[in-house]
C-alpha positions in Angstrom: 13.2 -87.4 23.6 16.6 -88.8 22.8 19.2 -89.5 25.4 21.0 -86.2 26.3 24.4 -87.8 25.6 23.3 -89.1 22.2 25.4 -87.7 19.3 23.6 -89.3 16.4 23.6 -87.2 13.3 26.4 -84.9 14.6 29.8 -84.4 13.0 32.8 -83.8 15.1 36.2 -82.4 13.9 39.0 -83.6 16.2 42.4 -82.0 15.5 45.5 -84.2 16.3 43.2 -87.2 16.5 45.7 -89.7 15.1 46.9 -91.0 18.5 46.9 -90.4 22.2 44.3 -88.1 23.8 42.8 -87.1 20.4 42.3 -90.6 19.4 40.7 -91.5 22.7 38.2 -88.6 22.4 37.4 -89.3 18.7 36.6 -92.9 19.4 34.4 -92.0 22.4 32.5 -89.4 20.3 32.0 -92.0 17.6 30.7 -94.5 20.1 28.2 -91.9 21.2 27.0 -91.6 17.6 29.0 -88.8 16.0 30.7 -89.1 12.6 34.4 -88.1 12.9 36.7 -85.9 10.9 40.4 -86.0 12.1 42.7 -83.2 10.9 46.5 -83.3 11.4 49.9 -84.0 9.9 50.1 -87.8 10.5 47.9 -90.6 9.3 44.9 -91.4 11.4 44.2 -94.8 9.9 44.1 -96.5 13.3 41.6 -94.0 14.6 39.6 -94.5 11.5 39.3 -98.2 12.0 38.1 -97.7 15.5 35.5 -95.1 14.4 34.2 -97.3 11.6 34.1 -100.3 14.0 31.7 -98.1 16.1 29.5 -97.9 13.0 30.2 -94.2 12.2 31.6 -92.4 9.2 35.3 -91.3 9.2 37.1 -88.7 7.2 40.6 -87.5 7.3 42.1 -84.1 6.5 45.8 -83.3 6.2 46.7 -80.1 8.0 49.7 -78.5 9.6 48.6 -76.4 12.6 52.0 -74.7 12.8 50.3 -72.4 10.1 47.2 -70.9 11.7 46.1 -69.8 8.3 44.9 -73.3 7.6 41.9 -73.0 10.0 39.3 -71.8 7.5 40.3 -74.4 5.0 40.1 -77.2 7.6 36.6 -76.2 8.6 35.5 -75.8 5.0 36.9 -79.2 4.1 35.1 -80.8 7.1 31.8 -79.5 5.8 32.6 -80.6 2.2 33.5 -84.1 3.3 31.0 -84.8 6.1 28.1 -82.6 5.0 27.8 -80.7 8.3 29.8 -79.6 11.3 28.6 -79.5 14.9 31.5 -80.2 17.3 35.1 -79.0 17.3 37.7 -80.6 19.6 40.8 -78.5 19.6 43.3 -81.1 20.6 46.4 -80.6 18.4 49.3 -79.4 20.4 53.1 -79.7 20.8 55.6 -79.2 23.7 59.2 -78.1 24.0 61.3 -78.6 27.1 64.3 -76.6 28.2 65.3 -74.5 31.2 63.9 -71.0 31.1 67.4 -69.6 31.0 68.1 -71.5 27.8 64.6 -71.4 26.1 64.9 -70.3 22.5 62.6 -68.1 20.4 61.9 -71.0 18.1 60.8 -73.1 21.1 58.5 -70.3 22.1 57.0 -69.5 18.7 56.5 -73.1 17.5 54.5 -74.0 20.6 52.4 -70.8 20.7 51.6 -71.0 17.0 50.1 -74.5 17.3 48.7 -74.5 20.9 47.0 -71.1 21.1 47.1 -69.2 17.8 45.8 -72.0 15.6 43.4 -73.0 18.3 41.9 -69.5 18.4 41.5 -69.3 14.6 39.9 -72.7 14.5 37.4 -71.6 17.1 36.7 -68.5 15.0 36.3 -70.5 11.8 34.0 -72.9 13.6 31.8 -70.3 15.2 31.4 -68.5 11.9 29.6 -71.6 10.7 27.9 -72.7 13.9 26.3 -69.3 14.8 24.3 -69.0 11.6 23.4 -72.7 11.9 21.9 -72.2 15.3 24.8 -73.4 17.6 27.5 -75.9 18.2 30.0 -77.2 20.7 33.7 -76.2 21.0 35.9 -78.2 23.3 39.5 -76.9 23.8 42.2 -79.0 25.4 43.8 -77.2 28.3 46.2 -78.8 30.8 47.2 -79.0 34.5 49.5 -76.2 33.4 46.5 -74.0 32.8 46.4 -73.9 36.7 50.1 -74.4 37.6 53.5 -73.3 36.5 55.3 -76.5 35.9 59.0 -76.6 35.1 61.1 -76.4 31.8 58.0 -75.9 29.6 57.7 -72.1 29.4 55.8 -71.8 26.1 53.6 -74.8 26.8 52.6 -73.3 30.2 51.9 -69.9 28.6 49.9 -71.5 25.8 47.8 -73.7 28.1 47.1 -70.8 30.5 46.0 -68.9 27.4 43.7 -71.7 26.4 41.9 -71.5 29.7 41.5 -67.7 29.5 40.5 -67.8 25.8 37.8 -70.5 26.5 36.2 -68.2 29.0 36.3 -65.1 26.7 34.8 -67.0 23.8 32.1 -68.4 26.1 31.2 -64.9 27.1 30.9 -63.8 23.5 29.1 -66.8 22.0 27.0 -68.4 24.7 24.1 -66.2 23.8 24.4 -67.3 20.2 24.1 -71.0 20.9 27.7 -72.0 20.9 29.1 -73.7 24.0 32.8 -73.1 24.5 34.4 -75.2 27.2 37.8 -76.9 27.9 39.1 -80.2 29.3 42.3 -80.1 31.3 43.9 -83.5 31.3 46.1 -84.5 34.1 49.1 -86.8 33.6 48.2 -89.1 30.7 50.4 -91.9 29.2 51.0 -90.4 25.7 53.9 -89.6 23.4 54.1 -86.1 24.9 54.8 -87.5 28.4 57.1 -90.4 27.3 60.2 -88.6 28.7 58.5 -88.1 32.1 57.4 -91.7 32.2 61.0 -92.9 31.4 62.5 -90.7 34.2 62.2 -93.0 37.2 62.5 -90.2 39.8 60.1 -87.9 38.0 57.6 -90.7 37.3 57.6 -91.6 41.0 57.0 -88.0 42.0 54.1 -87.7 39.6 52.5 -91.0 40.7 52.9 -90.1 44.3 50.8 -87.0 43.9 47.9 -88.6 41.9 45.2 -89.9 44.3 44.1 -92.4 41.7 47.6 -93.9 41.7 48.1 -94.2 38.0 48.7 -92.3 34.8 45.6 -91.5 32.8 44.6 -93.6 29.8 43.4 -91.7 26.7 40.0 -93.5 27.0 39.6 -91.7 30.4 38.8 -88.5 28.5 36.0 -90.0 26.6 33.2 -89.3 29.1 34.2 -85.6 29.5 34.4 -85.2 25.7 31.0 -86.7 25.1 29.4 -84.7 28.0 30.7 -81.4 26.6 29.8 -82.3 23.0 26.2 -83.3 23.8 23.0 -81.7 24.8 23.7 -82.7 28.4 26.0 -79.7 28.7 23.8 -77.1 27.0 23.9 -74.8 30.1 27.7 -75.3 30.6 29.7 -72.4 29.3 33.3 -71.4 29.9 34.3 -74.2 32.2 37.7 -75.9 32.4 37.0 -79.4 33.4 39.9 -81.2 35.0 40.2 -84.9 34.3 43.3 -85.6 36.4 42.9 -88.5 38.8 42.5 -86.1 41.6 45.8 -84.2 41.0 44.5 -80.7 41.7 42.7 -81.9 44.8 45.9 -83.1 46.4 
């Protein structure tokens, strides 16, 4: 019997895998044996080099997830390029910051379209292929703001709360058909999305003061959780939102 974390022969589609958290998870999945397809607006050449250095195949798809209608095409292109499709990591996301009193409709709609609407339709497109094939793994990327309110990020908080709820709903519908739907909720990670927080000395100190691990997360820190939820090791795990947060929620 192969090791339960072994992903040899699997194909993983990672959205927004050109940098940051998506890149960290894509590389970890490749190191566990999966071939990787990255979909997004920006070049993922750096991710590709790391995947190929791990001895796995790499493919890239250009996609703009501000248009949820792209979901079917992205999944179809994944199968056309890689030959199969076993794992979806819904990582693509954006954030807009402003006081709730000044938040605009554009700031609301742009975030919701990418973070929850496109995520749902990618899940749907993936499951339509996975269920007839006998199963698959879907990993959505939630947030600490799936559990908490935060400040100045109204649409992001709403979208990530939605990701947690939607993950549970889809698990209820698809668990019996062989599709595992789970989520990872990253804590405070050092990425482009959090650059403004890291640069704010007062806010940075407040954040670090609450993290028991005493540091911002590194994208590689998500690798183990991604491999677990993508592998046979999690076959009886459905609808969970796994926090990878340095102890933030335990504080």
